[in-house]
N, CA, C and O of each residue as an XYZ file, in Angstrom:
880
protein
N      33.981    -23.051      9.246
C      32.721    -23.157      9.369
C      32.296    -24.143      8.450
O      32.675    -24.103      7.280
N      31.431    -25.155      8.937
C      30.675    -25.860      7.832
C      29.667    -26.139      8.567
O      29.773    -26.458      9.752
N      28.450    -26.035      7.862
C      27.089    -26.391      8.360
C      26.501    -27.701      7.265
O      27.199    -28.357      6.493
N      24.973    -27.824      7.494
C      24.472    -29.191      6.658
C      23.173    -28.665      6.757
O      22.771    -28.203      7.825
N      22.392    -28.693      5.620
C      20.960    -28.172      5.156
C      20.321    -29.450      5.638
O      20.501    -30.506      5.031
N      19.354    -29.340      7.045
C      18.798    -30.506      7.192
C      16.827    -30.101      6.639
O      15.903    -30.912      6.574
N      16.799    -28.696      6.361
C      15.708    -28.310      6.029
C      15.466    -27.645      4.826
O      16.387    -26.828      4.853
N      14.818    -27.420      3.720
C      14.714    -27.043      2.652
C      13.052    -26.744      2.673
O      12.157    -27.520      3.006
N      12.927    -24.985      2.078
C      11.458    -25.172      2.418
C      11.015    -23.162      1.528
O      11.577    -22.067      1.543
N       9.797    -23.712      0.936
C       9.716    -22.615     -0.024
C       8.287    -22.143      0.205
O       7.542    -22.969      0.732
N       7.851    -21.112     -0.062
C       6.556    -20.815     -0.156
C       5.707    -19.414     -0.620
O       6.016    -18.381     -0.025
N       4.808    -19.354     -1.505
C       4.387    -17.901     -1.789
C       3.541    -17.508     -0.358
O       3.333    -18.296      0.564
N       3.124    -16.131     -0.416
C       2.064    -16.092      0.519
C       0.769    -16.235      0.496
O       0.237    -16.085     -0.604
N       0.059    -16.500      1.458
C      -1.284    -17.114      1.955
C      -1.919    -16.889      2.697
O      -1.350    -16.473      3.707
N      -2.852    -16.944      2.743
C      -4.056    -16.627      4.238
C      -3.405    -17.932      5.231
O      -3.140    -19.072      4.851
N      -3.285    -17.482      6.300
C      -2.937    -18.180      7.429
C      -4.388    -18.091      8.713
O      -4.789    -16.950      8.940
N      -4.933    -18.995      9.304
C      -5.987    -18.752      9.900
C      -4.966    -18.195     11.239
O      -3.755    -18.417     11.207
N      -5.656    -17.407     12.471
C      -4.899    -17.027     13.274
C      -6.063    -17.058     14.516
O      -7.088    -16.378     14.480
N      -5.778    -17.782     15.381
C      -7.206    -18.339     16.516
C      -8.176    -18.903     15.838
O      -7.802    -19.446     14.798
N      -9.572    -18.971     16.133
C     -10.559    -19.685     15.950
C     -11.274    -18.409     14.431
O     -11.587    -18.832     13.318
N     -11.337    -17.356     14.729
C     -11.959    -16.397     13.793
C     -10.961    -15.371     12.649
O     -11.388    -14.862     11.612
N      -9.915    -15.291     13.053
C      -9.039    -14.327     12.321
C      -8.256    -15.262     11.371
O      -8.075    -16.476     11.461
N      -7.736    -14.159     10.206
C      -6.931    -14.574      9.800
C      -5.889    -13.866      9.111
O      -5.973    -12.682      9.437
N      -4.651    -14.114      8.054
C      -4.089    -13.235      7.679
C      -3.135    -13.376      6.705
O      -2.669    -14.515      6.650
N      -2.704    -12.607      5.938
C      -1.830    -13.066      4.425
C      -0.578    -13.217      5.202
O      -0.381    -12.653      6.278
N       0.085    -13.843      4.729
C       1.585    -13.932      4.992
C       2.567    -15.333      4.328
O       2.344    -16.483      3.948
N       3.527    -14.582      4.446
C       5.046    -15.704      3.580
C       5.599    -16.549      4.382
O       6.464    -17.334      3.994
N       5.068    -16.483      5.901
C       5.618    -17.709      6.934
C       5.677    -18.900      6.853
O       6.585    -19.697      7.088
N       4.343    -19.048      6.396
C       4.305    -20.847      6.020
C       4.569    -21.372      4.439
O       4.012    -21.149      3.364
N       5.412    -21.972      4.759
C       6.502    -22.383      3.690
C       6.384    -24.559      3.970
O       6.035    -25.227      4.943
N       6.917    -24.981      2.455
C       6.619    -26.343      2.481
C       7.966    -26.621      2.030
O       8.735    -25.915      1.377
N       8.123    -27.975      2.582
C       9.300    -28.542      2.853
C       9.294    -28.821      1.475
O       8.206    -29.057      0.949
N      10.634    -28.838      0.592
C      11.281    -29.408     -0.322
C      12.223    -29.912     -0.395
O      12.904    -29.899      0.631
N      12.959    -30.843     -1.994
C      13.928    -31.550     -1.749
C      14.707    -30.484     -2.537
O      15.781    -30.279     -1.970
N      14.565    -29.786     -3.561
C      15.405    -28.974     -4.090
C      14.772    -27.520     -4.405
O      13.563    -27.404     -4.609
N      15.708    -26.353     -4.433
C      14.802    -25.110     -4.656
C      15.988    -24.517     -5.664
O      17.075    -25.093     -5.711
N      15.736    -23.411     -6.418
C      16.526    -22.380     -7.445
C      16.503    -21.206     -6.892
O      15.453    -20.570     -6.801
N      17.823    -20.696     -6.385
C      17.873    -19.687     -5.950
C      18.356    -18.690     -6.872
O      19.173    -18.998     -7.741
N      17.784    -17.181     -6.711
C      17.963    -16.402     -7.831
C      18.133    -15.062     -7.251
O      17.821    -14.950     -6.066
N      18.505    -14.184     -7.776
C      19.168    -12.865     -7.159
C      18.017    -12.340     -6.288
O      18.456    -11.509     -5.492
N      17.070    -12.482     -6.199
C      15.595    -12.326     -6.039
C      15.071    -13.084     -4.595
O      14.494    -12.492     -3.684
N      15.370    -14.355     -4.611
C      15.086    -15.147     -3.575
C      14.946    -16.239     -4.559
O      15.165    -16.143     -5.766
N      14.389    -17.737     -3.639
C      14.057    -18.417     -4.068
C      12.936    -18.763     -5.204
O      12.036    -17.953     -4.982
N      12.607    -19.470     -6.170
C      11.697    -19.437     -7.056
C      10.740    -20.135     -6.238
O      11.034    -20.908     -5.326
N       9.231    -19.728     -6.722
C       8.220    -20.124     -5.688
C       8.162    -20.260     -4.533
O       7.694    -21.189     -3.875
N       9.009    -18.614     -3.991
C       9.083    -18.527     -2.918
C       8.269    -16.602     -2.469
O       7.843    -15.950     -3.422
N       8.211    -16.174     -1.457
C       7.922    -14.888     -1.199
C       7.600    -14.692     -0.347
O       7.556    -15.488      0.591
N       7.090    -13.047     -0.336
C       6.806    -12.465      1.036
C       5.623    -11.599      0.864
O       5.362    -11.202     -0.272
N       4.689    -11.175      2.117
C       3.834    -10.395      1.688
C       3.937     -9.105      2.297
O       3.658     -8.219      1.489
N       4.239     -8.687      3.433
C       4.851     -7.776      4.000
C       6.316     -7.300      2.960
O       7.444     -7.672      3.286
N       6.107     -6.584      1.914
C       7.540     -6.022      1.448
C       8.181     -4.925      2.332
O       9.370     -4.673      2.133
N       7.350     -4.091      3.513
C       7.805     -3.258      4.012
C       8.900     -3.789      5.009
O      10.034     -3.340      5.172
N       8.483     -4.521      5.441
C       9.307     -5.455      6.572
C      10.068     -6.490      6.049
O      11.070     -6.790      6.699
N       9.820     -7.156      4.957
C      10.249     -8.538      4.820
C      11.003     -8.520      3.221
O      10.643     -7.601      2.484
N      11.868     -9.351      2.767
C      12.341     -9.350      1.243
C      12.936     -8.449      0.819
O      13.002     -7.455      1.542
N      13.561     -8.421     -0.417
C      14.423     -7.667     -0.868
C      15.644     -8.321     -1.594
O      15.793     -9.543     -1.627
N      16.506     -7.441     -2.173
C      17.638     -8.309     -2.720
C      19.027     -8.389     -1.594
O      20.144     -8.871     -1.780
N      18.404     -7.666     -0.304
C      19.456     -7.907      0.939
C      19.029     -9.280      1.627
O      19.808     -9.794      2.430
N      17.836     -9.874      1.339
C      16.947    -10.423      2.022
C      16.771    -11.757      1.358
O      15.596    -12.035      1.600
N      17.229    -12.621      0.737
C      16.830    -13.215     -0.475
C      16.716    -14.713      0.502
O      15.877    -15.572      0.230
N      17.772    -14.864      1.748
C      17.471    -16.334      2.191
C      17.395    -16.270      3.796
O      18.279    -15.837      4.535
N      16.361    -16.704      4.110
C      16.288    -16.919      5.490
C      16.898    -18.182      6.308
O      16.439    -19.258      5.927
N      17.780    -18.247      7.285
C      18.597    -19.412      7.587
C      17.854    -19.270      9.258
O      17.688    -18.220      9.878
N      17.502    -20.643      9.698
C      17.528    -21.303     11.037
C      18.209    -22.078     11.570
O      18.111    -23.265     11.261
N      19.058    -21.682     12.476
C      19.859    -22.586     13.136
C      18.990    -24.067     13.679
O      18.167    -23.904     14.580
N      19.151    -25.185     13.235
C      18.440    -26.560     13.668
C      18.486    -27.254     15.190
O      17.757    -28.193     15.509
N      19.600    -26.543     16.190
C      19.502    -26.995     17.307
C      18.600    -26.367     17.938
O      18.091    -26.945     18.899
N      18.051    -24.732     17.511
C      17.016    -24.615     18.416
C      15.962    -25.330     18.797
O      15.412    -25.377     19.897
N      15.648    -26.051     17.501
C      14.219    -26.574     17.719
C      14.034    -27.615     18.716
O      12.892    -28.035     18.906
N      15.287    -28.217     19.562
C      15.232    -29.125     20.373
C      14.590    -28.147     21.764
O      13.587    -28.160     22.478
N      15.568    -27.516     21.655
C      15.121    -26.283     23.127
C      13.870    -25.768     23.371
O      13.479    -25.680     24.535
N      12.921    -25.281     22.097
C      11.454    -24.894     21.961
C      10.456    -26.101     22.042
O       9.362    -26.011     22.599
N      10.937    -27.262     21.427
C      10.319    -28.253     21.564
C      10.035    -28.877     23.021
O       8.942    -29.127     23.530
N      11.163    -29.036     23.483
C      11.077    -29.328     25.389
C      10.670    -27.913     26.232
O       9.910    -27.869     27.199
N      11.137    -27.158     25.822
C      10.896    -25.773     26.967
C       8.554    -25.825     26.654
O       7.871    -25.976     27.667
N       8.104    -25.736     25.778
C       6.971    -25.772     25.245
C       6.085    -26.690     25.084
O       4.940    -26.519     24.665
N       6.829    -28.189     25.572
C       6.109    -29.394     25.385
C       5.683    -29.580     23.973
O       4.888    -30.520     23.985
N       5.811    -29.196     22.931
C       5.456    -29.221     21.484
C       6.372    -30.046     20.555
O       7.350    -30.687     20.938
N       5.969    -29.956     19.396
C       7.010    -30.647     18.189
C       6.393    -29.503     17.073
O       5.373    -29.443     16.386
N       7.436    -28.740     17.257
C       7.655    -27.928     15.884
C       7.070    -28.430     14.585
O       7.306    -29.585     14.233
N       6.466    -27.783     13.996
C       6.702    -28.373     12.061
C       7.813    -28.132     11.254
O       8.433    -27.400     12.025
N       8.432    -28.206     10.378
C       9.179    -27.703      9.249
C       9.289    -26.320      9.176
O       8.225    -25.701      9.175
N      10.343    -25.679      9.113
C      10.338    -24.709      9.023
C       9.093    -23.314      9.483
O       8.393    -22.453      8.952
N       9.484    -23.904     10.915
C       8.364    -23.405     12.206
C       8.746    -21.620     11.895
O       7.775    -20.862     11.887
N      10.064    -21.056     11.665
C      10.178    -19.715     11.515
C      10.424    -19.007     10.332
O      11.212    -18.132      9.972
N       9.184    -19.882      9.665
C       9.296    -19.036      8.097
C      10.959    -19.232      7.604
O      11.382    -18.273      6.957
N      11.688    -20.072      7.778
C      12.923    -20.334      7.200
C      13.155    -20.777      5.757
O      12.359    -21.614      5.333
N      14.134    -20.345      4.919
C      14.307    -21.014      3.790
C      15.044    -22.329      4.065
O      14.545    -23.388      3.686
N      16.245    -22.294      4.728
C      17.334    -23.151      5.241
C      16.934    -23.619      6.797
O      16.668    -22.755      7.631
N      16.911    -24.886      7.097
C      17.514    -25.080      8.226
C      18.431    -25.689      8.280
O      18.403    -26.732      7.627
N      19.757    -25.358      9.101
C      20.810    -25.789      9.231
C      21.439    -26.165     10.355
O      21.000    -25.855     11.463
N      22.638    -26.941     10.167
C      22.991    -27.588     12.001
C      24.836    -26.713     11.782
O      25.473    -26.412     10.772
N      25.075    -26.598     12.978
C      26.445    -26.010     12.811
C      26.958    -24.444     12.541
O      28.088    -24.007     12.328
N      25.443    -23.668     12.654
C      25.710    -22.323     12.019
C      24.991    -21.689     13.226
O      23.851    -21.398     12.864
N      25.226    -21.315     14.690
C      24.546    -20.493     15.719
C      24.714    -19.070     15.427
O      25.566    -18.708     14.616
N      23.804    -18.074     16.155
C      24.207    -16.712     15.810
C      25.404    -16.438     16.397
O      25.991    -15.561     15.763
N      26.101    -16.884     17.489
C      27.188    -16.739     17.935
C      28.345    -16.870     17.040
O      29.432    -16.337     17.261
N      28.043    -17.671     15.924
C      29.493    -18.024     15.389
C      29.415    -17.733     13.919
O      30.293    -18.049     13.116
N      28.153    -17.025     13.585
C      27.856    -16.466     12.183
C      28.144    -15.049     12.185
O      27.580    -14.344     13.022
N      29.040    -14.485     11.264
C      28.926    -13.197     11.006
C      28.533    -12.468     10.014
O      28.606    -13.031      8.922
N      28.070    -11.218     10.019
C      27.675    -10.197      8.771
C      28.744    -10.271      8.078
O      29.831     -9.882      8.505
N      28.519    -10.900      6.648
C      29.731    -10.676      5.709
C      29.948    -11.992      5.316
O      30.144    -12.363      4.159
N      29.901    -12.791      6.461
C      30.001    -14.279      6.185
C      29.831    -14.852      4.687
O      28.634    -14.755      4.414
N      30.663    -15.503      3.425
C      29.701    -15.723      2.334
C      30.204    -17.675      2.650
O      31.224    -18.265      3.007
N      28.835    -18.048      2.269
C      28.772    -19.653      1.928
C      28.647    -19.746      0.604
O      28.201    -18.918     -0.190
N      29.243    -21.236      0.355
C      28.541    -21.880     -0.616
C      27.618    -22.894     -0.268
O      27.602    -23.371      0.867
N      26.758    -23.299     -1.273
C      25.482    -24.110     -0.559
C      25.115    -24.877     -2.391
O      24.470    -24.268     -3.245
N      25.558    -25.902     -2.535
C      25.139    -26.905     -3.841
C      25.913    -25.593     -4.590
O      26.856    -25.026     -4.038
N      25.462    -25.237     -5.744
C      25.746    -23.828     -6.859
C      25.617    -22.648     -6.483
O      26.011    -21.789     -7.272
N      25.128    -22.277     -5.386
C      24.334    -21.094     -4.983
C      25.788    -20.726     -4.330
O      26.581    -21.469     -3.752
N      25.870    -19.308     -4.621
C      27.015    -18.586     -3.163
C      25.870    -17.707     -2.062
O      24.721    -17.432     -2.409
N      26.234    -17.486     -1.214
C      25.402    -16.645     -0.400
C      26.171    -15.840      0.981
O      26.927    -16.389      1.783
N      25.685    -14.229      0.990
C      26.422    -13.788      1.682
C      25.532    -13.288      3.252
O      24.629    -12.461      3.128
N      25.781    -13.710      4.330
C      25.242    -13.144      5.196
C      24.814    -11.455      5.638
O      25.783    -10.737      5.885
N      23.829    -11.005      5.711
C      23.807     -9.726      5.633
C      22.988     -8.728      7.001
O      23.083     -7.523      7.231
N      22.331     -9.622      7.597
C      21.943     -9.248      8.895
C      21.114    -10.007      9.844
O      20.195    -10.730      9.461
N      21.419     -9.857     11.030
C      20.209    -10.444     12.455
C      19.022    -10.240     11.795
O      18.784     -9.232     11.130
N      18.077    -11.398     11.994
C      16.986    -11.356     11.638
C      16.360    -10.426     12.650
O      16.814    -10.632     13.776
N      15.479     -9.491     12.596
C      14.400     -9.006     13.779
C      13.243     -9.908     13.691
O      12.494    -10.053     12.725
N      13.207    -10.411     14.673
C      11.943    -11.408     14.818
C      10.430    -10.592     14.990
O      10.360     -9.460     15.467
N       9.599    -11.139     14.659
C       8.396    -10.283     14.414
C       7.264    -11.396     14.906
O       7.436    -12.594     14.682
N       6.041    -10.869     15.625
C       4.915    -11.741     16.471
C       4.554    -12.405     15.138
O       4.730    -13.584     15.443
N       4.276    -12.408     14.233
C       3.935    -13.700     12.973
C       4.497    -15.102     13.719
O       3.686    -15.987     13.994
N       5.793    -15.245     14.004
C       6.350    -16.391     14.515
C       5.453    -17.175     15.296
O       5.289    -18.394     15.251
N       4.826    -16.227     16.103
C       3.833    -16.897     17.349
C       2.545    -17.079     17.070
O       1.889    -17.820     17.802
N       1.982    -16.477     16.031
C       0.713    -16.567     15.298
C       1.150    -18.048     14.522
O       0.787    -19.134     14.975
N       1.904    -17.924     13.407
C       2.184    -19.300     12.998
C       2.314    -20.572     13.612
O       1.976    -21.596     13.019
N       2.776    -20.577     14.748
C       2.635    -21.947     15.406
C       1.921    -21.710     16.991
O       2.217    -22.210     18.076
N       1.076    -20.928     16.683
C      -0.185    -20.687     17.764
C       0.124    -20.627     18.942
O      -0.642    -21.083     19.791
N       1.486    -19.969     19.329
C       2.019    -19.827     20.708
C       2.882    -18.472     21.051
O       4.109    -18.384     21.002
N       2.043    -17.539     21.374
C       2.862    -16.056     21.567
C       4.129    -16.206     22.392
O       5.144    -15.604     22.040
N       4.122    -17.110     23.655
C       5.339    -16.944     24.138
C       6.602    -17.337     23.406
O       7.654    -16.977     23.933
N       6.683    -18.192     21.989
C       7.529    -18.750     21.327
C       7.807    -17.037     20.758
O       9.027    -16.877     20.750
N       7.363    -16.237     20.471
C       7.904    -15.250     19.905
C       8.792    -14.178     21.059
O       9.838    -13.551     20.895
N       8.068    -14.264     22.006
C       8.885    -13.719     23.082
C      10.252    -14.277     23.799
O      11.113    -13.700     24.462
N      10.106    -15.502     23.430
C      11.633    -16.215     23.789
C      12.500    -16.402     22.911
O      13.531    -17.038     23.129
N      12.146    -15.775     21.586
C      12.990    -15.724     20.513
C      13.466    -14.891     20.586
O      14.673    -14.954     20.822
N      12.953    -13.848     20.462
C      13.362    -12.408     20.741
C      14.463    -12.305     21.966
O      15.614    -11.868     21.959
N      13.686    -12.859     22.990
C      14.707    -12.579     24.642
C      16.255    -13.489     23.934
O      17.358    -12.968     23.769
N      15.994    -14.482     23.722
C      17.401    -15.636     23.469
C      18.467    -14.867     22.436
O      19.691    -14.963     22.343
N      17.522    -14.086     21.721
C      18.074    -14.116     20.394
C      18.233    -14.798     19.391
O      18.669    -14.236     18.386
N      17.946    -16.122     19.360
C      17.724    -17.039     18.767
C      16.612    -16.981     17.539
O      15.541    -17.568     17.384
N      17.302    -16.062     16.770
C      16.241    -15.838     15.431
C      16.560    -16.028     14.331
O      15.739    -15.681     13.482
N      17.777    -16.609     13.882
C      18.202    -16.927     12.880
C      18.941    -15.566     11.809
O      19.318    -14.604     12.479
N      19.094    -15.472     10.720
C      19.306    -14.562     10.030
C      19.328    -14.788      8.691
O      19.302    -15.874      8.113
N      19.393    -13.297      8.069
C      19.171    -13.171      6.757
C      20.430    -12.739      5.610
O      21.397    -12.036      5.905
N      20.199    -13.268      4.397
C      21.461    -13.336      3.337
C      20.824    -13.044      2.230
O      19.623    -13.200      2.010
N      22.108    -12.365      1.118
C      21.764    -11.888     -0.227
C      22.321    -13.035     -1.077
O      23.307    -13.745     -0.877
N      21.484    -13.032     -2.020
C      22.415    -14.135     -3.241
C      23.912    -13.688     -3.805
O      23.959    -12.656     -4.473
N      24.780    -14.212     -3.631
C      25.668    -13.640     -4.469
C      26.221    -14.304     -6.251
O      26.545    -13.682     -7.263
N      26.122    -15.765     -5.976
C      25.788    -16.483     -7.147
C      24.567    -17.530     -7.036
O      24.331    -18.472     -6.279
N      23.847    -16.907     -8.206
C      22.462    -18.262     -8.137
C      22.869    -19.383     -8.636
O      23.799    -19.449     -9.440
N      22.221    -20.371     -8.214
C      22.355    -21.921     -8.844
C      21.342    -22.591     -7.419
O      20.997    -21.971     -6.413
N      21.091    -23.842     -7.730
C      20.245    -25.371     -7.048
C      20.596    -25.324     -5.929
O      21.812    -25.227     -5.759
N      19.800    -25.366     -4.843
C      20.146    -25.625     -3.661
C      19.503    -26.964     -3.236
O      18.423    -27.240     -3.759
N      20.061    -27.857     -2.316
C      19.336    -29.496     -2.365
C      18.938    -29.340     -0.738
O      19.049    -28.252     -0.173
N      18.564    -30.293     -0.193
C      18.082    -30.934      0.889
C      19.461    -31.654      1.451
O      19.652    -32.684      0.805
N      20.365    -31.461      2.338
C      21.414    -32.417      2.407
C      22.859    -31.600      1.890
O      23.967    -32.100      2.083
N      22.684    -30.411      1.278
C      23.640    -29.659      0.994
C      24.787    -29.394      1.969
O      24.481    -28.991      3.091
N      25.984    -29.564      1.683
C      26.953    -28.680      2.848
C      26.982    -27.545      2.789
O      26.879    -27.145      1.630
N      27.097    -26.619      3.679
C      27.374    -25.591      3.683
C      28.794    -24.732      3.903
O      29.051    -24.570      5.096
N      29.434    -24.350      3.290
C      30.818    -24.148      3.452
C      31.049    -22.640      3.150
O      30.714    -21.940      2.195
N      31.886    -22.327      4.545
C      32.396    -20.617      4.337
C      33.665    -20.826      3.693
O      34.643    -21.548      3.891
N      33.316    -19.937      2.838
C      34.430    -19.400      1.416
C      35.268    -18.062      2.065
O      36.468    -17.804      1.967
N      34.319    -17.399      2.679
C      35.086    -16.168      2.834
C      34.553    -15.029      4.362
O      33.435    -14.532      4.495
N      35.442    -14.911      5.090
C      34.953    -14.074      6.241
C      35.776    -12.696      6.233
O      36.949    -12.478      5.926
N      34.544    -11.663      6.769
C      35.500    -10.199      6.919
C      36.554    -10.372      7.922
O      36.623    -11.352      8.664
N      37.492     -9.246      7.920
C      38.001     -9.567      8.823
C      37.490     -8.870     10.371
O      37.909     -9.325     11.435
N      36.604     -7.799     10.298
C      36.088     -7.366     11.403
C      34.760     -8.320     11.756
O      33.642     -8.094     11.294
N      35.127     -9.580     12.783
C      33.975    -10.110     13.143
C      33.056     -9.657     13.881
O      33.280     -9.591     15.089
N      31.832     -9.242     13.378
C      30.190     -8.798     14.143
C      29.324     -9.854     14.015
O      28.620     -9.792     13.007
N      29.129    -10.981     14.858
C      28.293    -11.630     14.760
C      26.964    -11.558     14.768
O      26.563    -10.397     14.852
N      26.056    -12.448     14.706
C      24.723    -12.106     14.600
C      24.063    -11.978     16.294
O      23.159    -11.322     16.811
N      24.799    -12.720     16.648
C      24.678    -12.519     18.465
C      24.986    -11.173     18.864
O      24.173    -10.475     19.470
N      26.095    -10.803     18.553
C      26.835     -9.562     18.914
C      25.803     -7.998     18.189
O      25.827     -6.861     18.660
N      25.058     -8.439     17.060
C      24.152     -7.773     16.661
C      22.819     -7.537     17.603
O      22.416     -6.487     18.105
N      22.390     -8.578     17.657
C      21.196     -8.730     18.829
C      21.501     -8.029     20.011
O      20.668     -7.290     20.537
N      23.159     -8.284     20.685
C      22.771     -7.882     21.881
C      22.753     -6.484     22.176
O      22.148     -5.987     23.126
N      23.485     -5.823     21.271
C      23.604     -4.386     20.746
C      21.982     -3.649     20.239
O      21.290     -2.822     20.832
N      21.791     -4.256     19.084
C      20.813     -3.600     18.856
C      19.256     -4.061     19.080
O      18.365     -3.290     19.438
N      19.094     -5.412     18.815
C      17.713     -6.158     19.251
C      17.409     -6.068     20.774
O      16.241     -5.899     21.125
N      18.189     -6.150     21.497
C      18.415     -5.992     23.290
C      18.592     -4.328     23.757
O      18.260     -3.974     24.888
N      19.220     -3.244     22.626
C      19.408     -2.402     23.146
C      20.435     -1.955     23.833
O      20.327     -0.823     24.306
N      21.348     -2.515     24.001
C      22.801     -2.347     25.390
C      23.524     -1.889     24.289
O      24.709     -1.976     24.613
N      23.438     -1.476     23.230
C      24.697     -0.915     22.562
C      25.115      0.158     22.393
O      24.432      0.868     21.655
N      26.451      0.786     23.005
C      27.023      1.954     22.913
C      27.219      2.703     21.357
O      27.123      2.079     20.300
N      27.471      3.967     21.449
C      27.624      4.857     20.257
C      29.118      3.833     19.371
O      29.114      3.461     18.197
N      30.072      3.640     20.253
C      30.980      2.623     19.608
C      30.513      1.486     19.073
O      30.707      1.362     17.864
N      29.931      0.587     19.652
C      29.463     -0.267     19.062
C      28.705     -0.342     17.780
O      28.915     -1.086     16.822
N      27.784      0.569     17.939
C      26.858      0.893     16.998
C      27.801      1.062     15.485
O      27.578      0.346     14.508
N      28.488      1.752     15.502
C      29.494      2.369     14.817
C      30.645      0.652     14.191
O      31.152      0.419     13.094
N      30.644      0.322     14.713
C      31.416     -1.088     14.639
C      30.597     -2.130     13.799
O      31.024     -2.998     13.037
N      29.302     -1.813     14.142
C      28.185     -2.578     13.184
C      28.020     -1.577     11.671
O      28.136     -1.982     10.514
N      27.844     -0.766     11.942
C      27.719      0.259     10.853
C      29.058      0.270      9.558
O      29.017      0.688      8.401
N      30.275     -0.428     10.404
C      31.106     -0.191      9.323
C      31.752     -1.553      8.652
O      32.879     -1.664      8.170
N      30.675     -2.604      8.760
C      30.871     -3.772      8.297
C      29.874     -3.718      6.744
O      28.646     -3.629      6.715
N      30.883     -3.807      5.427
C      30.532     -3.153      4.314
C      29.087     -3.818      3.844
O      28.111     -3.183      3.446
N      29.216     -5.510      4.017
C      27.879     -6.300      4.005
C      26.766     -6.170      4.256
O      25.938     -6.902      3.715
N      26.333     -5.040      5.302
C      25.243     -5.020      5.932
C      24.179     -4.587      5.078
O      24.386     -3.693      4.257
N      23.127     -5.102      5.187
C      21.557     -4.757      4.254
C      21.572     -3.562      4.946
O      21.981     -3.184      6.044
N      20.753     -2.849      3.557
C      20.243     -1.228      3.720
C      19.429     -0.675      4.882
O      19.489      0.294      5.638
N      18.494     -1.926      4.644
C      17.470     -1.307      5.782
C      18.271     -1.449      7.161
O      18.318     -0.542      7.991
N      18.909     -2.719      7.311
C      19.299     -2.653      8.725
C      20.432     -1.884      8.745
O      20.639     -1.696      9.943
N      21.455     -1.221      7.990
C      22.030     -0.082      8.580
C      21.000      0.806      8.737
O      21.134      1.306      9.854
N      19.858      1.339      8.078
C      19.120      2.687      8.132
C      18.676      2.705      9.592
O      18.536      3.768     10.196
N      18.371      1.048     10.370
C      17.914      0.973     11.997
C      18.872      1.548     12.577
O      18.648      2.529     13.286
N      20.426      0.948     12.359
C      21.031      1.031     13.202
C      21.243      2.586     13.200
O      21.446      3.275     14.199
N      21.168      2.970     12.041
C      22.137      4.241     12.167
C      21.021      5.519     12.896
O      21.271      6.534     13.546
N      19.656      4.863     12.403
C      18.606      5.649     13.645
C      18.855      5.851     14.894
O      18.814      6.967     15.412
N      19.235      4.408     15.711
C      19.502      4.051     16.948
C      20.842      5.007     16.980
O      20.638      6.012     17.660
N      21.590      4.970     16.658
C      22.829      5.902     16.905
C      22.871      7.319     16.783
O      23.847      7.867     17.294
N      21.864      8.164     16.109
C      21.556      9.331     16.170
C      20.673      9.663     17.550
O      20.827     10.697     18.200
N      19.900      8.806     17.820
C      18.960      8.686     18.904
C      19.799      8.755     20.115
O      19.557      9.484     21.076
N      20.871      7.892     20.002
C      21.623      7.602     21.305
C      22.527      8.773     21.678
O      22.737      9.057     22.857
N      23.139      9.552     20.503
C      24.006     10.382     20.690
C      23.118     11.752     21.114
O      23.769     12.559     21.779
N      21.801     12.107     20.841
C      21.136     12.874     20.963
C      20.650     12.619     22.837
O      20.124     13.542     23.459
N      20.783     12.000     23.134
C      20.255     11.424     24.528
C      21.611     11.526     25.273
O      21.589     11.822     26.467
N      23.042     11.250     24.508
C      24.271     11.667     25.364
C      24.386     12.916     25.928
O      24.706     13.326     27.044
N      23.966     13.550     24.634
C      24.111     15.206     24.642
C      23.484     16.226     25.722
O      23.817     17.346     26.109
N      22.387     15.310     26.050
C      21.348     16.035     26.923
C      21.996     15.973     28.526
O      21.378     16.480     29.462
């Protein structure tokens, strides 16, 4: 698998207008840049506001497939801005159905590993002043995904994204969404996801919780 970065964006948390009278602090609004330095904790000059649900060493890079932009623009009759989903990297050739938890990618000087299927939040709709967008992102599973830093280094706009390692048990982002986000998973499918060593700890906790609840229901 090989992709290409067509969008690179970073940004610190800032106040964002929500509607005409409200505002909120968020890190979803990021600015396009030509290059950025990736560290073990994320990109320099980048960050999240709600650290309970975002950020951490398992979530240093947010990736969103570029191909989805055309769908949303056509469906809603809009022109979404760069990094409309709060992603750091907008990439071609790396859809959720093809990318697996544990995939390792070399990008410029850096190396990253996919750790979880992104669980979208309503801030996506607020950032784009379109609540229906959040609902459709969730319904389709076109959410993007999150990664950890394996090797620090500079990443530049236009860099190639090269897959240099793939786990034996292929658990795609789309598979995770079908079974976790959309709630269709059986105990067996939950266990398969949990067996992926690279899984982010917070995502692992969510899957374990669902597995316990599912087991309790099956016992009744």
